[in-house]
C-alpha positions in Angstrom: 6.8 28.5 16.0 9.7 30.8 16.6 11.7 31.3 13.4 15.1 30.1 15.1 13.3 26.7 15.7 12.3 26.2 12.2 15.6 24.5 11.5 15.4 22.3 14.2 11.8 21.0 13.1 13.2 20.3 9.5 16.0 18.3 10.7 13.6 16.2 12.8 11.8 15.7 9.6 15.0 14.5 8.1 15.5 12.1 11.3 12.7 10.6 10.6 13.8 10.1 6.8 16.8 8.6 8.1 14.7 5.8 10.1 12.8 4.9 6.8 16.3 4.5 5.1 17.9 2.0 8.0 14.4 0.2 8.0 13.6 -0.4 4.4 16.7 -0.4 2.3 18.4 -3.4 3.4 14.9 -5.7 2.9 15.1 -4.8 -0.8 18.7 -6.5 -1.0 17.7 -9.8 0.8 17.5 -12.0 -2.4 20.5 -10.5 -3.5 22.1 -11.6 -0.2 21.0 -15.0 -0.9 22.5 -15.2 -3.9 25.8 -13.4 -3.6 26.5 -14.2 -0.3 24.8 -18.1 0.0 22.9 -16.9 3.0 20.0 -19.5 3.8 16.5 -17.3 3.4 15.5 -18.2 7.1 18.9 -16.6 8.4 18.2 -13.6 6.0 14.6 -13.1 7.4 15.8 -12.9 10.7 17.4 -9.4 10.0 14.4 -7.9 10.4 13.3 -9.4 13.7 17.1 -8.6 14.5 16.7 -5.1 13.7 13.5 -4.4 15.4 14.5 -6.3 18.4 17.8 -4.0 18.9 15.2 -1.3 18.3 13.1 -2.6 21.2 16.4 -2.7 23.4 17.5 1.0 22.6 14.0 2.3 23.3 14.2 0.7 26.8 17.7 1.8 27.6 17.6 5.4 26.2 15.1 6.1 29.0 18.4 6.0 31.3 21.0 7.9 29.4 19.4 10.4 27.0 19.0 13.2 29.9 22.4 12.2 30.9 24.3 12.9 27.9 21.7 15.5 26.7 19.6 15.5 23.4 22.3 16.9 21.3 24.7 14.7 21.6 22.2 11.7 21.4 20.6 13.1 18.3 24.3 13.5 16.8 25.0 9.7 17.9 21.9 8.3 16.5 22.7 9.9 12.8 26.3 8.8 13.2 25.2 5.3 14.1 22.9 5.2 11.3 25.5 6.2 8.6 28.0 4.1 10.1 25.7 1.1 9.9 25.0 1.5 6.1 28.7 2.2 5.6 29.6 -1.1 7.5 27.0 -2.8 5.3 29.3 -2.2 2.4 32.7 -3.4 4.0 32.1 -5.9 6.6 30.2 -8.8 4.3 33.4 -9.3 2.6 36.0 -8.9 5.1 34.6 -11.2 8.1 34.9 -15.1 7.6 31.1 -15.3 7.8 29.1 -12.7 5.5 26.2 -13.2 7.5 27.9 -11.8 10.8 29.1 -9.1 9.0 25.5 -8.2 7.8 24.4 -8.6 11.4 26.9 -6.5 13.0 25.8 -3.8 10.2 22.5 -4.1 11.1 22.9 -3.9 15.0 24.9 -0.4 14.2 22.3 1.3 12.1 19.5 -0.3 14.3 20.9 1.5 17.4 20.7 4.8 15.5 16.9 3.9 14.2 16.1 2.9 17.7 17.7 6.1 19.2 16.1 8.3 16.4 12.5 7.0 17.3 12.9 8.1 20.8 14.5 11.4 20.2 12.6 13.1 17.1 9.2 13.3 18.9 10.2 15.0 22.0 12.9 17.3 20.4 9.8 18.7 18.0 7.4 19.0 21.2 9.9 20.7 23.1 10.2 23.6 20.2 8.5 26.7 21.6 5.4 28.1 19.8 3.9 31.5 19.8 0.8 31.7 22.0 -1.6 32.4 18.9 -0.1 28.8 17.5 -0.7 27.1 20.7 -1.3 23.1 21.1 -2.6 22.9 17.6 0.3 23.8 16.1 2.3 21.1 17.9 -0.2 18.4 17.1 0.0 19.5 13.5 4.0 19.2 13.5 3.9 16.0 15.1 1.4 14.5 12.8 3.6 16.5 9.7 7.0 14.8 11.6 5.7 11.2 11.1 4.3 11.7 7.8 7.9 12.1 6.7 8.8 8.6 7.5 6.0 7.4 5.1 7.5 9.6 2.5 10.8 8.3 3.5 9.7 4.9 3.0 8.1 5.3 -0.4 11.1 7.2 -1.6 13.7 4.8 -0.5 11.8 1.9 -2.4 11.0 3.9 -5.3 14.6 5.7 -5.7 16.5 2.4 -5.1 14.0 0.6 -7.4 15.1 3.2 -10.2 18.6 3.0 -9.3 18.5 -0.9 -9.6 16.8 -0.8 -12.9 19.3 1.6 -14.5 22.5 0.6 -13.0 21.8 -3.0 -11.9 21.4 -4.4 -8.2 25.2 -5.0 -8.3 25.9 -1.8 -7.8 23.9 -1.7 -4.3 27.1 -0.6 -2.2 27.2 2.5 -4.1 23.5 3.2 -3.3 24.1 2.6 0.4 26.9 4.8 0.3 24.9 7.4 -1.0 22.0 6.9 1.5 24.5 7.2 4.4 25.0 10.5 3.1 21.5 11.7 4.6 22.3 11.0 8.2 25.9 12.4 8.0 24.9 15.8 6.5 21.9 15.9 9.0 24.2 14.9 12.1 26.1 18.0 11.3 23.0 20.1 11.3 22.3 19.0 14.8 25.7 20.3 15.8 24.1 23.7 14.9 20.2 23.8 15.4 19.0 25.1 18.9 17.4 22.8 20.9 14.9 23.7 23.8 14.6 21.6 26.9 12.1 19.3 27.3 10.7 20.5 30.9 11.1 23.9 31.8 13.8 25.1 34.1 13.5 23.9 37.8 10.7 21.2 36.6 11.6 17.6 37.4 10.4 14.7 35.3 8.3 12.1 36.2 10.4 8.9 37.2 9.4 5.4 35.4 8.0 4.4 38.8 6.0 7.2 39.1 5.0 7.3 35.4 3.9 3.3 35.6 1.6 4.1 38.4 -1.1 6.3 36.4 -3.8 5.0 34.8 -3.6 7.5 32.0 -0.1 6.4 30.9 -1.4 2.8 30.6 -4.4 4.0 28.7 -1.6 5.8 26.4 0.6 3.0 26.1 -1.6 0.4 25.3 -3.1 2.9 22.5 0.6 2.8 21.3 0.9 -0.7 21.2 -2.3 -0.9 19.2 -1.3 1.7 17.0 2.1 0.0 16.1 0.2 -3.6 15.7 -2.8 -2.1 13.6 -0.4 -0.6 11.5 2.1 -3.3 10.6 -0.3 -6.1 10.7 -1.6 -5.1 7.4 1.8 -3.4 6.2 4.0 -6.2 6.5 1.6 -8.7 4.9 0.3 -6.3 2.2 2.4 -7.5 -0.3 1.9 -11.1 0.1 -1.8 -10.5 0.6 -1.3 -8.8 -3.0 0.4 -11.6 -4.7 -1.7 -14.2 -3.1 -4.9 -12.2 -4.0 -4.4 -11.2 -7.6 -1.5 -13.5 -8.4 0.9 -10.6 -9.5 4.5 -10.4 -9.3 6.8 -9.7 -6.2 7.3 -6.2 -7.7 3.9 -5.7 -8.4 2.8 -6.8 -5.2 5.0 -4.6 -3.3 3.9 -1.5 -5.1 0.2 -2.4 -4.8 0.3 -3.3 -1.0 3.2 -1.9 1.3 3.6 1.0 -1.0 -0.1 2.1 -1.6 -0.2 1.7 2.2 2.7 3.8 3.1 1.3 6.7 0.7 -2.4 6.5 2.4 -0.8 6.8 5.9 1.7 9.7 4.9 -1.4 11.4 3.3 -3.4 11.2 6.4 -0.6 12.6 8.5 0.2 15.2 6.0 -3.5 16.3 5.9 -3.5 16.5 9.7 -0.2 18.4 9.7 -1.7 21.1 6.9 -5.3 21.5 8.2 -5.1 20.2 11.9 -6.2 23.6 13.4 -9.7 22.6 11.9 -9.7 18.9 13.1 -10.1 18.1 16.8 -7.8 15.4 17.5 -9.7 13.0 19.6 -12.7 13.2 17.3 -10.2 12.5 14.2 -8.6 9.5 16.4 -12.0 8.0 17.1 -12.9 8.1 13.6 -10.1 6.7 12.2 -10.3 3.8 14.5 -13.6 3.0 13.3 -12.5 3.2 9.7 -9.6 1.0 10.5 -11.9 -1.6 11.9 -14.2 -1.4 8.7 -11.1 -1.7 6.6 -9.8 -4.7 8.6 -13.1 -6.4 7.9 -13.3 -4.9 4.3 -9.8 -7.0 3.7 -11.0 -10.0 5.6 -14.4 -10.4 4.3 -14.8 -8.6 0.7 -15.2 -11.5 -1.8 -13.4 -9.5 -4.8 -9.4 -9.2 -4.4 -9.1 -5.7 -5.7 -11.6 -4.5 -3.2 -9.7 -6.2 -0.4 -6.5 -4.6 -1.9 -8.2 -1.0 -1.9 -9.2 -2.0 1.8 -5.3 -2.2 2.6 -4.9 1.2 1.0 -7.7 2.7 3.2 -6.5 1.1 6.2 -3.0 3.1 5.8 -5.2 6.1 6.0 -7.0 5.1 9.2 -4.1 4.2 10.9 -2.0 7.6 9.7 -3.1 9.7 12.9 -2.7 6.6 15.4 0.8 6.7 16.5 1.7 10.9 16.2 -1.7 11.4 17.7 -0.9 9.1 20.9 2.3 11.0 21.2 0.6 14.4 20.9 -2.2 13.3 23.6 0.5 11.9 26.1 2.6 15.5 25.8 -0.5 17.2 26.7 -1.8 14.8 29.4 1.2 14.3 31.1 3.6 17.4 30.5 6.3 16.3 33.1 6.5 12.7 31.2 9.9 13.7 29.9 12.2 11.4 28.1 11.1 8.5 30.2 7.7 8.9 29.0 8.5 8.9 25.3 10.9 5.9 25.5 8.2 3.6 26.8 5.6 5.1 24.3 8.4 4.3 21.7 8.8 0.8 23.4 5.0 0.1 23.1 4.8 1.1 19.5 7.6 -1.2 18.4 5.9 -4.1 20.8 3.2 -3.4 18.7 4.9 -3.4 15.2 6.2 -6.8 16.1 3.3 -8.2 17.6 0.6 -7.5 15.1 2.3 -9.2 12.0 3.3 -12.1 14.4 -0.4 -12.7 15.2 -1.7 -12.3 11.8 0.9 -14.8 10.6 0.4 -17.2 13.4 -3.6 -17.2 13.0 -3.3 -17.4 8.8 -1.1 -20.7 9.8 -3.6 -21.8 12.1 -6.3 -21.3 9.3 -4.4 -23.4 6.8 -2.6 -20.6 5.5 -5.6 -18.4 5.0 -4.4 -14.8 5.2 -7.8 -13.2 5.2 -8.6 -14.8 8.5 -5.2 -13.9 9.8 -6.0 -10.2 9.3 -9.3 -10.6 10.5 -7.9 -11.8 13.7 -5.5 -8.7 13.7 -8.8 -6.6 13.8 -8.4 -6.9 17.4 -5.8 -4.2 17.7 -8.0 -1.5 16.1 -10.7 -2.3 18.3 -8.4 -2.0 21.6 -7.1 1.3 19.9 -10.7 2.8 19.7 -11.5 1.8 23.1 -8.4 3.4 24.1 -9.2 6.6 22.2 -12.9 6.7 24.0 -11.5 6.0 27.4 -9.1 8.7 26.9 -11.8 11.2 25.5 -13.9 10.5 28.6 -10.8 11.0 31.2 -10.2 14.1 29.1 -13.7 15.7 29.7 -13.8 14.9 33.1 -10.3 16.5 33.7 
């Protein structure tokens, strides 16, 4: 990678950490909000749905305005909104008549920043020029490493916040929120300085939405993105409850044994490809990951020993690691003129999967009398579709 763009890549990595901050800090405070602001639990759980709903809307709208305002302005704005949302979380619940309304406004602001970051960081990394000897393998590796930083950000937010609450008390959560806000503020300044390469060559015109939606290859990739998000979150979002239900352990231990282990293994898969990707053919890695993901879903659902089922949850994290960044890399290679519209629509598909996967698991579990294993078994449809998408894409790639 040309040396002057190394700082750009690093700033994008930090942007992924900012995404993890805005998505994972507030859920740690849910019980505190319920206790201190007297907010019903049903309203508090709505915050997660609202957060991702706003991000979905931003994914959709960004295709129309990012190219107009430019990637630099959009990236700075995304970081500013992420920081502003965290700071408003400190102020608004205490000054507005409705504490819940104050929290909701803060979530809306940082969700706009997080949603915009999701659309921006991948194409900015993809656009960074590489030396001829590095080629596409470097960009595939950089994309995988980029998305691994979201996983490490998730792990860091949970672990550091837990340590902070242990030593200083959860009553000081506002201090920690302000500290987390420092990261996007600093990174916003960095993005005013680093070079940002254009996504398309001079004179090239990106594909329009209508043109993109008429391509079979795009729809295969879009469905793969939906399945990547669904395969990931269908297990991740329920892993803590699964650990508590299956092992009879506490909520804190369940979080560490479930979603934390899942995030660590997912980040490990992305980091490994980011480090050794030149030795691994991406399509083959994605196909093998799809098979492993199907097996892990079967293990979670059908193994009779709870500890083995929980181990299968962690293995599932490793298996889904390459799906999201790998699909982005495949799309950039297959549709080089896709531009911002393509990345925005792929992010939209991923977020639809992130929302739909856990919803299907929860719905099917309730239909099976609260049997979470059967709900996750039903969610196995997503890695199956993901594998079929990978095989279909590989066939098209060979034909071309």
